[in-house]
N, C-alpha and C positions, 0 to 999 in steps of 0.2 A: 434427850435424843432417842427416838425410835429405833428399835433394833432392825437389822436387815433380815428380812425373810428370805427361808432357803428354799429351794424348789429343785426337785428330781432331775437328773440329767444321765442321758444314755453312756457316757463315759467310765471306764474301770473303776473310777475312783469314787469311793473305797470298794473292798469286798466282803468286808464283813458285814452280815445282815442286817445287823442295827445300825450301821453306820452309813448304810444305802438310804436309809431314811433322812438321812442329815448332810446331804450332799450340797454342792455349791450352785450358785448361778451359773448359766451356758455361757456368759460371756463377762467383760470386765467393764460393761457399760455404767456399773455402779460404783465405780471408783470412788464417786464423791461421798458416798453411803459409809458411815462408820459403824462396825459393831461395838458397842459400848456396854453390852451385858454379860457377864461372865456366865450367866443361866442360859445363853445361847446355846441350843443342840450342838452346833458345830463347834463350838469353843469346848463343849463338855466332851465330844469328841476327841478333841486333840488332846485335852488334859487325860483323857483316859489312855491314848496311844503314849503319852509320855510314862504314866505309872504303871501299865499292865504290858507284861510280856507277852503273856497269851493272847492278849488282845492285838497288839502288834504283830504277832506272828499270823493270826487269823485274817488281820487286815492286810499283811503284806506291806505296813508303812510303819514310818517311824518321825518323830518330831526333829529337827535340827534347830538348835538355838544358836543366833548371831547371823549377823550376814558375811563375814569372813570364812566360817568354815561352809555356808551355803554355796558361796561364789567358788570356794577352792574344789568341792563336790562337782559343782556344775561343770566348771572349766575344765576338770580331768576327765569327766564323762564325755564332754563336745569332743574329745580327741578320739572318742570311740563310736562318734555319731549318735550318742544318746543325748548329749548336751543338756539345755535346760528341760526338757522332755520329762526327765526323771523326777522333777517337783511337779506334786499334782496341784498344791495351794501355796502361796505364799501370803503369810499375816504382816502386812506393813503398818509399823506405828503410823498412825495419821499425822499429817503433814512432813512425812518423809518423800523424798523423791522416789520413783520406780529406779531401782538398780538398771544399769547396762547389762543387756542381754536377757532382761526379762519384759521388755517394752512391745517385741515381737513374737515372743514365745507361747506356746498354749497353756502356760501356767495360768491358773486361777489367781487372781490378786485381790485380796480383802483387807481393806483398812480398819485397824482395832483400836481402840483407846488403850490408853498407859495400864488402865486398871485390868484389861483384857490381857495384854500384852504379859503382865506381872502373872496372871492366873495360868496362862498357857506356857509361858517360859519355866515358871517354878522358882524363880529367884524372887529374893526378897526387895531388890531394887530392878526395875526393867527401865532406867533412865537411860543407860547405854546400849539397850537391845532396841534395833531398829528394825529385825524382823525375824519371824520363825518360820520354819519351811515344813510342810508335810511332804515327805519324799518317801518314793516307793523304794521298796528292798531291791537292790541290784540283782540281776539275774546270776552273778557270781557268788550270791550267798546260797548256800543248800542246807536244808534242815531235813538229814536222812532220818527216816524212821525204821524200825526193828524190821519191817517186813522188805525194805530195798536191797534188793541183792547186792553183792560186794562185787559182783562181776562189773558193774558198771564205773567202777573207780577210776578206771583210765580217763574219763571225762570229768572228775572233779576239780582237777586244777590244769590249767593249760601246759603248765612244765612244773613237774614235780622234783625238780632237783634239790631244792631248800625248802623244806616244811616246818613250820613251827608248830607242835602240839601242846596243847595249854590242857594240864591234868588238874581238874578242879580250883581253876583260880577264880575265885568267888569275889573278890575286890574289884568293882567295875573301873577304878582308877588305874590300877594296875595291869587289869586285862586292856585297856582303852591305849596305854601306853605302850603295852609288848605290840600290840597291834600297829602301832604307827612305828615304832622302830623296825619291825618287821619290813615295812613297806619303804623306810628309810634305807635301809640296808640291802634292798634288793631280793628279799626272799621272795619266795612263790606263792604262799598261801599260809592259812591258819587253821590247824583244825583243832575244833574245841572237843574236848573228851567229857564225859559226864561231869556234873558237879558245876561246870562254869558259870559265871553270870551272863546275861543275856549280851552280846556285844553292842546291841542297838538301846542299851539302857541309855538314861540322857546323861549319866555321869561317865559311861564308857565311851560313847559319843563326844563329848566334851575332851576328854584325855585323849581319842585318837584323832581329834582333828580332822574327820573326813575320810580318814584312812579305811574306816570299816566300809565306806561304798567304792573303795579304788583295790583293796586286795580281796582275792578269792578267799572266802570263808565256809568251811564245812563244819557243820554240827554233827558227830555220830559218835559211835562207840568204840571199844577196843578192837571188835571184829573188823569194823570198817578199817580200821587204821591199820590192822595187821593185814588186810586185804590189799591195801596201798601198798605198805611195805611188800610184800611177797611180789606184786604186779612189778614193781619198780626196782626191786633187790635194794632197798634202801638201807643204809647203816643207822642204826637207831643210838643215839645218844641222849644221855639225861644229865640235865646239870644237878650236882649234888653237894652240900656242904662236906668240906674236909673235915675228917674226924681227928682231932688233935690228941685224942686219948691214946690213939696206939699208932704206929708207924703202918702209913696205909701206902700199898703197890698202885691206889687208884690213879689212874692218868689224870694229869694236869692240864689245864687249857693253855695252850702255846701256839707260838709262831709253828713249831715243827709238827704238831698236831693239826693243825688248819693247813698246812700244806699237804700231808698227807692224805687228806679228804677231798683235795682238789680233783674236780670232774667227776665226782661219787656223789650218788643220790645220797641226801642226808634228810633225817628227821629228828629234831630237837624237841626233848620233852622236857616241860617245866612243870614243877609241881606246884600246889597250893601253899599259901603263905603260912597257914596255920599247921597244918598236917605234912606236907612235903609230899612226896612222890607216893603214889599208890601202889600197893603190892604188885599189881601189874605191869607198872612201870619199872619196879625194883626187878622184876623177873626177867624182862624182855629187852631191857636197855643196858649199855656199857655206860656206866657212871662216870662223868668226869666233873672236876672242882676245880673251881678258879683258885690259884694260888693267892694268898695274902699274906702281908707281913705282919698285922695286928692279930692279936688271939680273938678274932671273933668267931661266933658260932656260923653266922651267916649273913650274906645281904638280902636286901630288899629283892623281891623277885622280877620287878621291874628294872632294877639297877644291875642285877646279876644277868638278866635276860638280855639287855642291851649290850653287855660286855661279849655274852656268847654269839650273840645275832652279828656283831662287827668283826670279830674274830672268824667266824666259819661264814662269813658272807661269801656268795659265789665265786667272786672274784677278790681273792683275798689281798691286802694292801699291807704294806708294813706298817 
């Protein structure tokens, strides 16, 4: 079966110079045509988006695998009048029905073979994958560069009452789970310090289940975070394993501690899986431990983070 030829069009998809040469048809009139070759230029563009963080950031787009997370993202953004326009292109497995919401949307729809779906999704078996979407980065994601003035920090988060800061979280599954937990417990955003993996990494997106497109994310450095702290007079806490080798007066996470922080702007810092908190975090944050009965050194960071996020959520409930 012949491959679908691709033509240039004038919409902003995609922004990367190389990707502009691999754009999509202007309309969906060729829905009966099927892309069957993994060597198709647009298929290669999608695969590169899935694999390369720098390519994703320059294109300001990411690949989301699976119809359920795609619809979760679209329905949430629809409440903010973005709706299905956030999707640049929907790759639909040949033979599947066009999902509700996409029939009248501006998203390009391309039908692909199972072989192409497997290539784009990166999964060994694509039998259960009906769709893959090329989705634009949300405006709520900010990638701060070194030249950006910290004076603009007031606009980074709509409400900075509860901010989660991730300090060198390198495992994409842990990062995605923490973003999802922050969304679930009504935190106002996530600040990604140096050393964190890309929140739009395919594994991070899979773990976040769409939360990366819903919760404000800011990628910056300690100067940016300290500017945010000073601007809003935020309390800086950091999760830290308890030290059983000696009696420590370090505060423990508790109902009393949570109640004492009610109404106070708070930034919670969580460190990396292998190295823990950075020296900077140890210097500027008050360390808090989770009380545990067992003599364990620590919990997995996503598990510990979920406990902290629940206990310190904006409206604490016993």
